[in-house]
C-alpha positions as CSV (number, residue, x, y, z in Angstrom):
1,M,54.5,-4.3,-26.7
2,S,54.9,-3.5,-30.3
3,W,52.1,-2.5,-32.8
4,G,52.4,-5.9,-34.5
5,A,51.8,-7.8,-31.2
6,V,48.8,-5.7,-30.3
7,A,47.4,-6.1,-33.8
8,D,47.9,-9.9,-33.5
9,V,46.0,-10.0,-30.2
10,V,43.2,-7.9,-31.6
11,S,43.1,-10.1,-34.7
12,A,42.8,-13.3,-32.6
13,A,40.0,-11.8,-30.5
14,L,38.1,-10.7,-33.6
15,L,38.6,-14.0,-35.4
16,V,37.4,-16.0,-32.4
17,T,34.4,-13.8,-31.8
18,G,33.4,-13.9,-35.5
19,A,33.7,-17.7,-35.5
20,L,31.5,-17.9,-32.4
21,L,28.8,-15.8,-34.0
22,A,28.9,-18.0,-37.1
23,L,28.5,-21.0,-34.9
24,I,25.6,-19.4,-33.1
25,A,24.0,-18.7,-36.5
26,A,24.4,-22.3,-37.6
27,V,22.8,-23.6,-34.3
28,G,19.9,-21.1,-34.8
29,V,19.3,-22.4,-38.3
30,L,19.0,-26.0,-37.0
31,R,17.0,-25.2,-33.9
32,F,14.4,-22.5,-34.9
33,P,10.9,-23.7,-35.9
34,D,10.0,-21.9,-39.1
35,V,11.5,-20.3,-42.2
36,L,11.4,-16.7,-41.0
37,T,13.2,-17.3,-37.7
38,R,15.7,-19.5,-39.4
39,M,16.3,-16.8,-42.0
40,H,16.8,-14.3,-39.2
41,S,19.4,-16.5,-37.5
42,A,21.1,-17.2,-40.8
43,T,21.6,-13.5,-41.7
44,K,22.0,-11.4,-38.6
45,P,24.8,-13.1,-36.6
46,Q,26.3,-14.7,-39.7
47,V,26.9,-11.3,-41.4
48,L,28.2,-9.8,-38.2
49,G,30.5,-12.8,-37.7
50,L,31.8,-12.5,-41.2
51,I,32.6,-8.9,-40.7
52,L,34.4,-9.6,-37.5
53,V,36.4,-12.3,-39.2
54,L,37.2,-10.0,-42.1
55,L,38.3,-7.3,-39.6
56,G,40.5,-9.9,-37.8
57,L,42.1,-10.8,-41.1
58,G,42.7,-7.1,-41.8
59,F,44.5,-6.7,-38.6
60,R,46.6,-9.8,-39.3
61,L,47.4,-9.2,-42.9
62,R,48.1,-5.4,-42.7
63,D,48.5,-5.1,-46.5
64,L,46.6,-2.3,-48.4
65,G,45.7,-4.6,-51.3
66,S,44.3,-7.3,-48.9
67,L,42.4,-4.6,-46.9
68,G,40.7,-3.4,-50.1
69,L,39.7,-6.9,-51.1
70,L,38.4,-7.6,-47.6
71,F,36.4,-4.4,-47.7
72,L,34.8,-5.4,-51.0
73,V,33.8,-8.8,-49.6
74,A,32.2,-7.1,-46.6
75,L,30.4,-4.6,-48.8
76,F,29.0,-7.3,-51.1
77,Q,27.9,-9.4,-48.1
78,L,26.1,-6.4,-46.6
79,V,24.4,-5.6,-50.0
80,T,23.4,-9.2,-51.0
81,S,22.3,-10.6,-47.6
82,P,19.2,-8.4,-47.0
83,I,18.1,-8.8,-50.6
84,A,18.4,-12.6,-50.4
85,S,16.6,-12.7,-47.1
86,H,13.8,-10.6,-48.4
87,M,13.3,-12.8,-51.5
88,V,13.4,-16.0,-49.4
89,G,10.9,-14.5,-46.9
90,R,8.4,-13.5,-49.7
91,A,8.8,-16.8,-51.5
92,S,8.1,-18.8,-48.3
93,F,5.1,-16.6,-47.4
94,R,3.6,-17.1,-50.9
95,A,4.2,-20.8,-50.7
96,G,2.4,-21.0,-47.3
97,Q,5.5,-22.1,-45.4
98,V,5.1,-19.4,-42.7
99,R,3.5,-20.2,-39.4
100,Q,0.8,-17.6,-39.0
101,D,0.6,-18.1,-35.2
102,L,4.2,-16.9,-34.8
103,L,3.7,-13.7,-36.7
104,V,3.4,-10.5,-34.7
105,V,2.7,-8.2,-37.7
106,D,1.4,-9.5,-41.0
107,E,1.6,-6.8,-43.7
108,L,1.7,-9.2,-46.7
109,S,-1.8,-10.7,-46.3
110,D,-3.4,-7.6,-47.6
111,V,-0.9,-7.2,-50.5
112,L,-0.8,-10.8,-51.7
113,P,-4.2,-12.1,-52.5
114,G,-4.7,-15.8,-52.4
115,H,-1.6,-16.7,-50.5
116,E,-3.5,-19.0,-48.2
117,E,-3.4,-22.0,-50.4
118,P,-0.2,-24.0,-49.5
119,R,2.2,-24.8,-52.3
120,G,5.5,-26.5,-52.0
121,A,7.0,-28.8,-49.5
122,P,5.8,-28.9,-45.9
């Protein structure tokens, strides 16, 4: 087997695994009960799935320019996804959209006074 054939098999495996993780993330967004758990399912497997898809594309394309671009896409995804999740989580907590009975640790109640009054859509 040549290097090209091995790279194509690895690429196919990475692409399928990444697509399955993205599908799992989509199912989690639909099935989970509240904002925080949906946010978790939207970020964790989706980011890992995207990185696997990008790795699969890298094995398939095998071009230095394409690899650099794929690296930048992965880097920006890893930088922006935690920040966006953090902002959505804080906004939903302030708006009263978080189910308090599902929280294990609540560190924001002491920091954000007056968050109890619900604002926003149910």
